[in-house]
C-alpha positions as CSV (number, residue, x, y, z in Angstrom):
1,X,-11.6,190.1,180.0
2,X,-10.4,190.0,176.6
3,X,-7.2,188.3,175.4
4,X,-3.9,190.8,175.0
5,X,-3.1,190.4,171.7
6,X,0.6,189.1,170.5
7,X,2.9,190.2,167.9
8,X,3.2,186.7,165.7
9,X,6.6,186.4,164.0
10,X,7.3,183.5,161.7
11,X,11.8,183.5,161.4
12,X,14.2,181.4,158.8
13,X,17.7,181.3,157.1
14,X,18.7,179.8,154.1
15,X,21.9,179.0,153.2
16,X,23.3,177.6,149.6
17,X,26.4,175.6,150.9
18,X,27.7,176.4,154.6
19,X,29.1,178.8,154.4
20,X,28.3,180.3,151.5
21,X,25.5,182.8,149.9
22,X,22.7,183.4,152.6
23,X,19.4,185.1,153.6
24,X,17.2,185.4,156.1
25,X,13.5,186.1,156.6
26,X,10.9,187.6,158.9
27,X,6.8,187.5,158.7
28,X,5.4,189.5,161.5
29,X,1.9,189.7,162.4
30,X,-0.1,192.2,164.9
31,X,-3.7,191.7,163.9
32,X,-4.6,192.3,160.3
33,X,-1.1,194.5,159.8
34,X,1.9,192.1,158.2
35,X,5.6,192.8,157.9
36,X,7.9,191.0,155.7
37,X,11.8,191.7,156.1
38,X,14.7,189.7,154.0
39,X,18.3,190.3,153.7
40,X,21.3,188.4,152.6
41,X,25.5,188.0,153.0
42,X,27.3,186.6,149.9
43,X,29.4,184.4,152.6
44,X,27.6,183.5,155.6
45,X,26.5,180.5,157.6
46,X,22.9,179.0,158.0
47,X,22.9,179.3,162.1
48,X,24.2,183.2,161.4
49,X,20.9,183.6,159.0
50,X,18.7,182.0,161.3
51,X,19.8,184.0,164.2
52,X,19.6,187.3,161.8
53,X,16.1,186.8,161.2
54,X,15.0,186.7,165.1
55,X,17.5,189.7,165.2
56,X,15.8,191.5,162.5
57,X,12.4,191.3,163.2
58,X,12.9,192.1,167.2
59,X,14.7,195.1,165.6
60,X,11.8,196.6,164.3
61,X,9.6,196.2,167.4
62,X,8.9,200.2,168.9
63,X,8.0,199.4,172.1
64,X,7.5,196.0,174.1
65,X,5.0,193.6,173.9
66,X,3.9,190.0,173.8
67,X,5.7,188.0,171.3
68,X,5.5,184.2,169.7
69,X,8.5,183.4,168.0
70,X,8.0,180.5,165.3
71,X,11.6,179.4,164.4
72,X,12.0,175.9,162.5
73,X,15.7,176.0,163.8
74,X,16.1,174.2,167.2
75,X,19.4,175.7,167.6
76,X,18.0,179.6,168.2
77,X,15.2,178.2,170.5
78,X,17.7,176.0,172.1
79,X,20.4,178.3,172.3
80,X,17.7,181.1,173.7
81,X,16.0,179.0,175.7
82,X,18.7,176.9,177.3
83,X,22.4,177.4,176.7
84,X,22.6,180.8,176.6
85,X,22.5,180.5,180.4
86,X,25.8,178.5,180.6
87,X,27.4,180.7,177.8
88,X,27.1,183.8,180.1
89,X,28.0,182.1,183.2
90,X,31.3,181.1,181.0
91,X,31.9,184.1,179.6
92,X,31.0,183.0,176.3
93,X,33.0,179.5,176.7
94,X,31.4,175.9,175.4
95,X,32.1,172.9,177.7
96,X,35.2,172.6,175.9
97,X,36.8,175.8,176.6
98,X,36.7,177.0,173.2
99,X,34.5,180.3,172.3
100,X,30.8,179.4,171.8
101,X,29.8,180.1,167.7
102,X,28.2,183.5,167.1
103,X,28.6,184.9,169.8
104,X,28.2,188.5,168.6
105,X,24.9,187.6,167.8
106,X,23.4,185.5,170.9
107,X,24.6,188.5,172.9
108,X,22.4,191.4,170.5
109,X,19.6,188.5,170.7
110,X,19.9,188.2,174.5
111,X,19.5,192.0,175.0
112,X,16.5,192.2,172.7
113,X,14.7,189.4,174.2
114,X,15.1,191.1,177.2
115,X,12.6,193.7,176.0
116,X,9.8,191.4,175.7
117,X,7.8,188.8,176.5
118,X,8.5,186.0,174.3
119,X,7.3,182.6,173.9
120,X,9.7,180.5,171.6
121,X,7.9,178.1,169.6
122,X,9.6,175.3,167.6
123,X,8.1,174.6,163.9
124,X,8.4,171.9,161.8
125,X,9.7,174.0,158.2
126,X,8.9,172.9,154.8
127,X,5.6,170.9,156.6
128,X,2.8,173.3,155.6
129,X,2.6,176.1,157.9
130,X,1.8,179.4,156.1
131,X,4.0,181.4,158.4
132,X,7.0,179.2,157.9
133,X,6.6,178.8,154.5
134,X,6.5,182.9,153.7
135,X,9.4,183.1,155.9
136,X,11.2,180.3,154.3
137,X,10.4,182.4,150.9
138,X,11.6,185.4,152.2
139,X,15.1,183.9,153.3
140,X,15.8,182.9,149.8
141,X,14.4,186.1,148.8
142,X,17.2,187.2,150.8
143,X,20.0,185.2,149.6
144,X,19.7,186.9,146.2
145,X,20.1,190.0,147.7
146,X,22.8,188.8,149.3
147,X,24.5,187.9,145.8
148,X,23.4,191.2,145.0
149,X,20.9,190.4,142.4
150,X,17.5,192.6,142.4
151,X,14.9,190.0,143.8
152,X,10.7,190.5,142.4
153,X,8.4,192.9,144.6
154,X,7.1,191.5,147.4
155,X,3.0,191.9,146.4
């Protein structure tokens, strides 16, 4: 029996200053098909952009499928696989009692990720992984978009 195909997703966020202008990028690969996404905001944080990249990628998936998400963000990977369980138990409060940062995005990610079977893979950023390198390029195009600049056409 052939192994079922998985949707491979690489995501990245970028921020020029933290907070500052930021962007996110996502590369989705299904067999021979590729989809590249990016956007940005004029004032944001790197962590919000990392989460936004994953959210954008999961939002465009039309039906449940097995997914592998490659991220260079320990914040995203640890947050969704470990920390989120405690946050949900404590009503989105940290162990010290303060509110979880980016709770709005974490709640959206929790709901979207429940629709798919997701394997979360951490990759070292800027280390030659072609998918991660492309996601980084897209995130930087997103920074330009967030600043209101017209990014170059993607080939």
